[in-house]
C-alpha positions as CSV (number, residue, x, y, z in Angstrom):
1,M,-13.7,35.5,119.0
2,K,-11.7,32.3,119.3
3,G,-13.6,29.3,118.1
4,R,-16.1,31.3,116.2
5,K,-17.1,29.8,112.9
6,I,-17.3,32.0,109.8
7,T,-20.2,31.2,107.5
8,R,-20.8,32.5,104.1
9,I,-24.0,34.4,103.4
10,N,-23.7,34.1,99.6
11,P,-22.2,30.8,98.8
12,G,-20.8,30.8,95.2
13,F,-18.7,28.8,93.0
14,T,-15.1,28.2,93.9
15,L,-12.2,28.9,91.5
16,V,-11.6,25.2,91.0
17,E,-15.3,24.6,90.0
18,I,-15.1,27.4,87.5
19,M,-11.9,26.1,86.0
20,V,-13.3,22.6,85.6
21,A,-16.5,24.0,83.9
22,V,-14.4,26.1,81.5
23,I,-12.2,23.1,80.6
24,I,-15.3,21.0,79.9
25,L,-16.8,23.8,77.7
26,A,-13.5,24.2,75.8
27,I,-13.3,20.5,75.0
28,G,-16.9,20.5,73.8
29,I,-16.3,23.5,71.5
30,L,-13.1,22.0,70.2
31,T,-14.9,18.7,69.3
32,V,-17.7,20.5,67.5
33,S,-15.2,22.7,65.5
34,Q,-13.2,19.6,64.5
35,M,-16.5,17.9,63.3
36,T,-17.3,21.0,61.3
37,V,-13.9,21.0,59.6
38,M,-14.2,17.3,58.8
39,G,-17.6,17.8,57.4
40,I,-16.3,20.6,55.1
41,R,-13.5,18.3,53.9
42,T,-15.9,15.5,53.2
43,N,-18.2,17.7,51.2
44,E,-15.2,18.9,49.1
45,I,-14.2,15.3,48.4
46,M,-17.7,14.3,47.5
47,R,-18.1,17.3,45.2
48,Q,-14.9,16.4,43.4
49,H,-16.0,12.8,42.9
50,M,-19.5,13.9,41.7
51,E,-18.0,16.3,39.2
52,S,-15.4,13.8,38.0
53,R,-18.2,11.2,37.3
54,E,-20.1,13.8,35.3
55,I,-17.0,14.7,33.3
56,L,-16.3,11.0,32.7
57,A,-19.8,10.3,31.6
58,R,-19.8,13.3,29.2
59,G,-16.4,12.3,27.8
60,L,-17.4,8.8,27.1
61,E,-20.6,10.0,25.5
62,V,-18.6,12.1,23.1
63,L,-16.2,9.2,22.3
64,R,-19.2,7.0,21.8
65,L,-20.6,9.4,19.1
66,L,-17.3,9.6,17.2
67,N,-16.7,7.4,14.1
68,I,-14.5,4.4,14.9
69,D,-12.0,5.8,12.3
70,D,-11.7,9.2,13.9
71,P,-8.1,10.4,14.6
72,L,-9.0,10.7,18.3
73,L,-9.6,7.0,18.4
74,T,-6.3,6.0,16.9
75,A,-4.5,3.4,19.1
76,T,-2.2,4.7,21.8
77,C,-1.4,1.3,23.3
78,T,-0.2,-2.1,22.1
79,D,-1.5,-4.2,25.0
80,T,-3.8,-3.9,28.0
81,S,-1.1,-3.1,30.5
82,E,-0.6,0.3,28.9
83,L,-4.3,1.4,29.2
84,D,-3.6,3.1,32.5
85,S,-0.5,5.0,31.4
86,I,-0.6,8.7,30.7
87,P,2.5,9.5,28.7
88,F,1.0,8.5,25.3
89,A,-2.6,9.1,26.2
90,Y,-4.8,11.7,24.5
91,Y,-5.6,14.8,26.6
92,A,-8.9,16.6,26.6
93,D,-8.2,20.3,25.9
94,T,-9.6,23.1,23.7
95,T,-7.8,21.7,20.6
96,N,-10.1,18.7,20.4
97,I,-13.8,18.0,20.5
98,I,-13.6,16.1,23.8
99,G,-12.1,19.1,25.7
100,I,-14.4,21.6,24.0
101,T,-17.5,19.5,24.8
102,I,-16.9,18.4,28.3
103,D,-15.0,21.6,29.5
104,P,-13.0,19.8,32.3
105,T,-12.1,23.0,34.2
106,G,-10.1,22.0,37.2
107,Y,-9.7,18.4,36.0
108,N,-7.3,16.6,33.7
109,V,-8.9,14.0,31.4
110,Y,-6.9,11.4,29.5
111,W,-7.9,8.5,27.4
112,N,-6.0,5.6,25.7
113,V,-7.2,3.4,22.8
114,L,-6.3,-0.2,22.2
115,D,-7.2,-1.8,18.9
116,D,-8.6,-5.3,18.4
117,Y,-9.3,-5.9,22.1
118,P,-11.1,-7.9,23.3
119,K,-11.7,-9.1,19.8
120,P,-10.9,-8.0,16.2
121,D,-12.5,-4.9,14.8
122,V,-13.1,-3.6,18.4
123,K,-11.5,-0.7,20.2
124,T,-11.2,-0.4,23.9
125,I,-11.2,3.1,25.2
126,H,-9.9,3.7,28.7
127,M,-10.8,7.2,30.1
128,M,-9.2,8.6,33.2
129,V,-10.0,11.8,35.3
130,Y,-7.5,13.4,37.6
131,N,-7.9,16.5,39.7
132,R,-5.7,19.6,39.2
133,F,-3.2,18.2,41.7
134,G,-2.7,15.0,39.8
135,K,-4.8,12.7,42.1
136,H,-6.6,10.0,40.2
137,L,-10.3,10.3,40.8
138,I,-12.1,7.9,38.5
139,D,-11.7,5.9,35.3
140,A,-13.8,3.7,33.0
141,D,-13.6,1.6,29.9
142,Y,-15.7,1.7,26.8
143,V,-15.7,-0.8,24.0
144,K,-16.5,0.5,20.5
145,W,-17.1,-1.7,17.5
146,R,-17.9,-1.1,13.8
């Protein structure tokens, strides 16, 4: 019996080979799951930007249709540096035609008005859209004249 070699009839995988295969499979699954989560986040961000652009376009369209002497187009700024500020800006809600028309559910829409800029008898309107968490998404200027 000494010196006799034992041979396997059914050679299979060793425990080390199985562990390496499981680790490689786990890394692959983890990578795919991270890509899926990143794709979902990217879709959410793109949806927010798309909706905010639509809200901005509708808001500017309503402002464009207002008479230049409308109370919602009364100046809120004294110079261009204040166009981006929110404290004195108008807010789109259900008490004004802008909020009623654009229905910015989940978004905050503000606009500032500056008289006689860039020239006399012209109003510059700066509209800003924020998400419900206060993150600035998009803004645009519109120049209205008599």
